[in-house]
PDB file as gemmi writes it, atoms N, CA and C in Angstrom:
CRYST1    1.000    1.000    1.000  90.00  90.00  90.00 P 1                      
ATOM      1  N   MET A   1      -0.598 107.882 -60.766  1.00  0.00           N  
ATOM      2  CA  MET A   1      -0.382 108.292 -59.612  1.00  0.00           C  
ATOM      3  C   MET A   1       0.640 107.746 -58.998  1.00  0.00           C  
ATOM      4  N   ILE A   2       1.718 108.861 -58.146  1.00  0.00           N  
ATOM      5  CA  ILE A   2       2.223 108.107 -57.200  1.00  0.00           C  
ATOM      6  C   ILE A   2       2.214 108.007 -56.209  1.00  0.00           C  
ATOM      7  N   ARG A   3       2.859 107.004 -55.218  1.00  0.00           N  
ATOM      8  CA  ARG A   3       2.380 106.596 -54.109  1.00  0.00           C  
ATOM      9  C   ARG A   3       3.383 106.761 -52.988  1.00  0.00           C  
ATOM     10  N   GLU A   4       3.244 106.944 -51.448  1.00  0.00           N  
ATOM     11  CA  GLU A   4       4.237 106.856 -51.127  1.00  0.00           C  
ATOM     12  C   GLU A   4       5.066 105.489 -50.811  1.00  0.00           C  
ATOM     13  N   PRO A   5       5.968 105.287 -50.780  1.00  0.00           N  
ATOM     14  CA  PRO A   5       6.609 103.961 -50.383  1.00  0.00           C  
ATOM     15  C   PRO A   5       6.798 103.600 -49.287  1.00  0.00           C  
ATOM     16  N   ALA A   6       6.559 102.488 -48.864  1.00  0.00           N  
ATOM     17  CA  ALA A   6       6.880 102.138 -47.534  1.00  0.00           C  
ATOM     18  C   ALA A   6       7.691 101.208 -47.339  1.00  0.00           C  
ATOM     19  N   GLU A   7       8.341 101.402 -45.999  1.00  0.00           N  
ATOM     20  CA  GLU A   7       9.830 100.922 -45.996  1.00  0.00           C  
ATOM     21  C   GLU A   7       9.560  99.898 -45.260  1.00  0.00           C  
ATOM     22  N   LEU A   8      10.166  98.937 -45.252  1.00  0.00           N  
ATOM     23  CA  LEU A   8      10.038  97.726 -44.673  1.00  0.00           C  
ATOM     24  C   LEU A   8      11.086  96.856 -44.602  1.00  0.00           C  
ATOM     25  N   THR A   9      11.432  95.743 -43.353  1.00  0.00           N  
ATOM     26  CA  THR A   9      12.862  95.237 -43.134  1.00  0.00           C  
ATOM     27  C   THR A   9      12.284  93.917 -43.280  1.00  0.00           C  
ATOM     28  N   ILE A  10      13.301  93.244 -43.707  1.00  0.00           N  
ATOM     29  CA  ILE A  10      13.098  91.937 -44.201  1.00  0.00           C  
ATOM     30  C   ILE A  10      14.048  91.146 -42.719  1.00  0.00           C  
ATOM     31  N   ALA A  11      12.539  90.482 -41.906  1.00  0.00           N  
ATOM     32  CA  ALA A  11      13.104  89.545 -40.910  1.00  0.00           C  
ATOM     33  C   ALA A  11      14.461  88.444 -40.681  1.00  0.00           C  
ATOM     34  N   SER A  12      15.195  88.120 -39.869  1.00  0.00           N  
ATOM     35  CA  SER A  12      15.913  87.173 -39.975  1.00  0.00           C  
ATOM     36  C   SER A  12      15.483  86.199 -40.505  1.00  0.00           C  
ATOM     37  N   ASP A  13      14.048  85.765 -40.622  1.00  0.00           N  
ATOM     38  CA  ASP A  13      13.899  84.228 -41.125  1.00  0.00           C  
ATOM     39  C   ASP A  13      13.720  84.655 -42.540  1.00  0.00           C  
ATOM     40  N   GLY A  14      13.833  85.598 -43.030  1.00  0.00           N  
ATOM     41  CA  GLY A  14      13.467  86.032 -44.862  1.00  0.00           C  
ATOM     42  C   GLY A  14      11.838  86.835 -44.807  1.00  0.00           C  
ATOM     43  N   GLN A  15      11.274  86.523 -43.823  1.00  0.00           N  
ATOM     44  CA  GLN A  15       9.624  87.366 -43.621  1.00  0.00           C  
ATOM     45  C   GLN A  15       9.462  88.777 -43.978  1.00  0.00           C  
ATOM     46  N   VAL A  16       8.442  89.283 -44.647  1.00  0.00           N  
ATOM     47  CA  VAL A  16       8.537  90.687 -44.763  1.00  0.00           C  
ATOM     48  C   VAL A  16       7.162  91.015 -44.749  1.00  0.00           C  
ATOM     49  N   THR A  17       6.428  92.124 -43.779  1.00  0.00           N  
ATOM     50  CA  THR A  17       5.043  92.042 -43.565  1.00  0.00           C  
ATOM     51  C   THR A  17       4.903  93.080 -44.054  1.00  0.00           C  
ATOM     52  N   LEU A  18       3.697  93.279 -45.106  1.00  0.00           N  
ATOM     53  CA  LEU A  18       3.042  94.414 -46.065  1.00  0.00           C  
ATOM     54  C   LEU A  18       2.106  95.100 -45.523  1.00  0.00           C  
ATOM     55  N   PRO A  19       1.957  96.370 -45.384  1.00  0.00           N  
ATOM     56  CA  PRO A  19       1.019  96.946 -44.813  1.00  0.00           C  
ATOM     57  C   PRO A  19      -0.308  96.910 -45.363  1.00  0.00           C  
ATOM     58  N   MET A  20      -1.489  96.673 -44.677  1.00  0.00           N  
ATOM     59  CA  MET A  20      -2.638  96.795 -45.510  1.00  0.00           C  
ATOM     60  C   MET A  20      -2.987  97.410 -46.404  1.00  0.00           C  
ATOM     61  N   GLY A  21      -2.563  98.959 -45.901  1.00  0.00           N  
ATOM     62  CA  GLY A  21      -2.995  99.900 -46.818  1.00  0.00           C  
ATOM     63  C   GLY A  21      -2.402  99.582 -48.608  1.00  0.00           C  
ATOM     64  N   LEU A  22      -0.875  99.357 -48.221  1.00  0.00           N  
ATOM     65  CA  LEU A  22      -0.590  98.617 -49.636  1.00  0.00           C  
ATOM     66  C   LEU A  22      -0.993  97.501 -50.324  1.00  0.00           C  
ATOM     67  N   LEU A  23      -1.441  96.677 -49.590  1.00  0.00           N  
ATOM     68  CA  LEU A  23      -2.097  95.462 -50.105  1.00  0.00           C  
ATOM     69  C   LEU A  23      -3.681  95.891 -50.658  1.00  0.00           C  
ATOM     70  N   ALA A  24      -4.696  96.851 -50.197  1.00  0.00           N  
ATOM     71  CA  ALA A  24      -5.456  97.489 -50.603  1.00  0.00           C  
ATOM     72  C   ALA A  24      -5.412  97.619 -51.765  1.00  0.00           C  
ATOM     73  N   GLU A  25      -4.243  98.488 -52.152  1.00  0.00           N  
ATOM     74  CA  GLU A  25      -3.890  99.781 -53.287  1.00  0.00           C  
ATOM     75  C   GLU A  25      -3.741  98.646 -54.326  1.00  0.00           C  
ATOM     76  N   ALA A  26      -3.069  97.727 -54.306  1.00  0.00           N  
ATOM     77  CA  ALA A  26      -2.684  96.593 -54.665  1.00  0.00           C  
ATOM     78  C   ALA A  26      -4.043  95.665 -55.411  1.00  0.00           C  
ATOM     79  N   GLY A  27      -4.917  95.509 -54.600  1.00  0.00           N  
ATOM     80  CA  GLY A  27      -6.114  95.334 -55.079  1.00  0.00           C  
ATOM     81  C   GLY A  27      -5.979  93.476 -54.227  1.00  0.00           C  
ATOM     82  N   LEU A  28      -5.209  93.457 -53.424  1.00  0.00           N  
ATOM     83  CA  LEU A  28      -5.293  92.251 -52.487  1.00  0.00           C  
ATOM     84  C   LEU A  28      -5.751  92.397 -51.140  1.00  0.00           C  
ATOM     85  N   ASP A  29      -6.155  91.110 -50.812  1.00  0.00           N  
ATOM     86  CA  ASP A  29      -6.820  91.383 -49.561  1.00  0.00           C  
ATOM     87  C   ASP A  29      -6.097  89.872 -48.769  1.00  0.00           C  
ATOM     88  N   VAL A  30      -6.069  90.039 -47.302  1.00  0.00           N  
ATOM     89  CA  VAL A  30      -5.989  89.178 -46.722  1.00  0.00           C  
ATOM     90  C   VAL A  30      -6.829  87.582 -47.359  1.00  0.00           C  
ATOM     91  N   GLY A  31      -6.066  86.106 -47.365  1.00  0.00           N  
ATOM     92  CA  GLY A  31      -6.005  85.100 -48.296  1.00  0.00           C  
ATOM     93  C   GLY A  31      -6.103  85.436 -49.707  1.00  0.00           C  
ATOM     94  N   SER A  32      -5.634  86.691 -50.525  1.00  0.00           N  
ATOM     95  CA  SER A  32      -5.143  86.425 -51.486  1.00  0.00           C  
ATOM     96  C   SER A  32      -4.000  85.636 -51.729  1.00  0.00           C  
ATOM     97  N   ARG A  33      -4.240  84.743 -52.802  1.00  0.00           N  
ATOM     98  CA  ARG A  33      -2.761  84.042 -53.919  1.00  0.00           C  
ATOM     99  C   ARG A  33      -1.922  84.947 -54.588  1.00  0.00           C  
ATOM    100  N   VAL A  34      -0.600  84.891 -54.065  1.00  0.00           N  
ATOM    101  CA  VAL A  34       0.412  85.568 -55.160  1.00  0.00           C  
ATOM    102  C   VAL A  34       1.275  84.728 -55.627  1.00  0.00           C  
ATOM    103  N   LEU A  35       2.345  84.902 -56.686  1.00  0.00           N  
ATOM    104  CA  LEU A  35       3.115  84.411 -57.003  1.00  0.00           C  
ATOM    105  C   LEU A  35       4.471  85.778 -57.036  1.00  0.00           C  
ATOM    106  N   ALA A  36       5.710  84.994 -56.693  1.00  0.00           N  
ATOM    107  CA  ALA A  36       6.545  86.182 -56.228  1.00  0.00           C  
ATOM    108  C   ALA A  36       7.558  85.782 -57.151  1.00  0.00           C  
ATOM    109  N   TYR A  37       8.392  86.694 -58.005  1.00  0.00           N  
ATOM    110  CA  TYR A  37       9.316  86.598 -58.568  1.00  0.00           C  
ATOM    111  C   TYR A  37      10.301  87.797 -58.658  1.00  0.00           C  
ATOM    112  N   SER A  38      12.242  87.372 -58.763  1.00  0.00           N  
ATOM    113  CA  SER A  38      12.726  88.216 -59.111  1.00  0.00           C  
ATOM    114  C   SER A  38      13.000  88.901 -60.162  1.00  0.00           C  
ATOM    115  N   ASP A  39      12.784  90.412 -60.506  1.00  0.00           N  
ATOM    116  CA  ASP A  39      12.816  90.915 -61.667  1.00  0.00           C  
ATOM    117  C   ASP A  39      13.693  91.553 -61.655  1.00  0.00           C  
ATOM    118  N   GLY A  40      15.125  91.422 -61.427  1.00  0.00           N  
ATOM    119  CA  GLY A  40      16.201  91.860 -61.361  1.00  0.00           C  
ATOM    120  C   GLY A  40      17.012  92.586 -60.301  1.00  0.00           C  
ATOM    121  N   ASP A  41      18.007  93.455 -60.390  1.00  0.00           N  
ATOM    122  CA  ASP A  41      18.784  93.819 -59.139  1.00  0.00           C  
ATOM    123  C   ASP A  41      17.574  94.339 -58.071  1.00  0.00           C  
ATOM    124  N   GLY A  42      17.763  93.759 -57.188  1.00  0.00           N  
ATOM    125  CA  GLY A  42      16.896  94.584 -55.830  1.00  0.00           C  
ATOM    126  C   GLY A  42      15.593  94.505 -55.985  1.00  0.00           C  
ATOM    127  N   ARG A  43      14.896  93.558 -56.791  1.00  0.00           N  
ATOM    128  CA  ARG A  43      13.830  94.170 -57.131  1.00  0.00           C  
ATOM    129  C   ARG A  43      12.463  92.844 -57.141  1.00  0.00           C  
ATOM    130  N   ILE A  44      11.916  92.321 -56.434  1.00  0.00           N  
ATOM    131  CA  ILE A  44      10.958  91.490 -56.080  1.00  0.00           C  
ATOM    132  C   ILE A  44       9.335  91.701 -56.351  1.00  0.00           C  
ATOM    133  N   VAL A  45       8.737  91.425 -57.180  1.00  0.00           N  
ATOM    134  CA  VAL A  45       7.091  91.053 -58.161  1.00  0.00           C  
ATOM    135  C   VAL A  45       6.710  90.442 -57.366  1.00  0.00           C  
ATOM    136  N   LEU A  46       5.401  90.472 -57.009  1.00  0.00           N  
ATOM    137  CA  LEU A  46       4.574  90.254 -56.553  1.00  0.00           C  
ATOM    138  C   LEU A  46       3.070  90.566 -57.618  1.00  0.00           C  
ATOM    139  N   ARG A  47       2.367  89.175 -57.966  1.00  0.00           N  
ATOM    140  CA  ARG A  47       1.513  89.211 -58.766  1.00  0.00           C  
ATOM    141  C   ARG A  47       0.240  88.353 -58.235  1.00  0.00           C  
ATOM    142  N   ARG A  48      -1.095  88.855 -58.791  1.00  0.00           N  
ATOM    143  CA  ARG A  48      -2.004  88.002 -58.340  1.00  0.00           C  
ATOM    144  C   ARG A  48      -2.127  87.150 -58.989  1.00  0.00           C  
ATOM    145  N   GLU A  49      -2.153  85.648 -58.265  1.00  0.00           N  
ATOM    146  CA  GLU A  49      -2.231  84.240 -59.041  1.00  0.00           C  
ATOM    147  C   GLU A  49      -2.921  83.870 -60.534  1.00  0.00           C  
ATOM    148  N   GLU A  50      -3.993  84.612 -60.653  1.00  0.00           N  
ATOM    149  CA  GLU A  50      -4.938  84.447 -61.170  1.00  0.00           C  
ATOM    150  C   GLU A  50      -4.137  85.235 -62.739  1.00  0.00           C  
ATOM    151  N   ASP A  51      -3.935  86.498 -62.098  1.00  0.00           N  
ATOM    152  CA  ASP A  51      -3.091  87.526 -63.212  1.00  0.00           C  
ATOM    153  C   ASP A  51      -1.923  87.039 -64.122  1.00  0.00           C  
ATOM    154  N   ALA A  52      -1.274  86.327 -63.169  1.00  0.00           N  
ATOM    155  CA  ALA A  52       0.104  86.374 -63.834  1.00  0.00           C  
ATOM    156  C   ALA A  52      -0.035  84.826 -64.265  1.00  0.00           C  
ATOM    157  N   LEU A  53      -0.992  83.600 -64.166  1.00  0.00           N  
ATOM    158  CA  LEU A  53      -0.843  82.660 -65.075  1.00  0.00           C  
ATOM    159  C   LEU A  53      -1.815  83.204 -66.214  1.00  0.00           C  
ATOM    160  N   GLN A  54      -2.724  84.230 -66.144  1.00  0.00           N  
ATOM    161  CA  GLN A  54      -3.458  84.410 -67.369  1.00  0.00           C  
ATOM    162  C   GLN A  54      -2.125  85.004 -68.554  1.00  0.00           C  
ATOM    163  N   ALA A  55      -1.527  86.042 -67.790  1.00  0.00           N  
ATOM    164  CA  ALA A  55      -0.455  86.404 -68.396  1.00  0.00           C  
ATOM    165  C   ALA A  55       0.574  85.546 -69.297  1.00  0.00           C  
ATOM    166  N   LEU A  56       0.830  84.087 -68.814  1.00  0.00           N  
ATOM    167  CA  LEU A  56       1.509  83.052 -69.053  1.00  0.00           C  
ATOM    168  C   LEU A  56       0.588  82.664 -70.578  1.00  0.00           C  
ATOM    169  N   ILE A  57      -0.665  82.543 -69.997  1.00  0.00           N  
ATOM    170  CA  ILE A  57      -1.100  81.756 -71.178  1.00  0.00           C  
ATOM    171  C   ILE A  57      -1.232  82.451 -72.134  1.00  0.00           C  
ATOM    172  N   GLU A  58      -1.418  83.983 -72.417  1.00  0.00           N  
ATOM    173  CA  GLU A  58      -2.113  85.106 -73.478  1.00  0.00           C  
ATOM    174  C   GLU A  58      -0.236  85.229 -73.359  1.00  0.00           C  
ATOM    175  N   HIS A  59       0.640  84.971 -73.431  1.00  0.00           N  
ATOM    176  CA  HIS A  59       1.967  85.880 -73.481  1.00  0.00           C  
ATOM    177  C   HIS A  59       3.145  84.968 -73.280  1.00  0.00           C  
ATOM    178  N   GLY A  60       3.047  83.601 -72.695  1.00  0.00           N  
ATOM    179  CA  GLY A  60       4.052  83.136 -72.374  1.00  0.00           C  
ATOM    180  C   GLY A  60       4.897  83.791 -71.371  1.00  0.00           C  
ATOM    181  N   THR A  61       4.751  85.021 -70.890  1.00  0.00           N  
ATOM    182  CA  THR A  61       5.556  85.277 -69.340  1.00  0.00           C  
ATOM    183  C   THR A  61       5.051  86.143 -68.559  1.00  0.00           C  
ATOM    184  N   LEU A  62       5.543  85.638 -67.352  1.00  0.00           N  
ATOM    185  CA  LEU A  62       5.121  86.741 -66.605  1.00  0.00           C  
ATOM    186  C   LEU A  62       4.440  88.477 -66.270  1.00  0.00           C  
ATOM    187  N   SER A  63       5.299  88.592 -66.808  1.00  0.00           N  
ATOM    188  CA  SER A  63       5.376  90.461 -67.752  1.00  0.00           C  
ATOM    189  C   SER A  63       4.205  91.052 -67.647  1.00  0.00           C  
TER     190      SER A  63                                                      
END                                                                             
């Protein structure tokens, strides 16, 4: 399913606010712990902490 992208702005302090609908679609909620990492030119990936740690244990990579 292709979802409508959310247009966001990076504030002067580097913060970005993600819409609740986007978080809900990703299975995230207030208080969810995520890991963020760069995935190439212009891409930042957020992963649930437990999913990223499980991927590291199983495959030795965050991807």
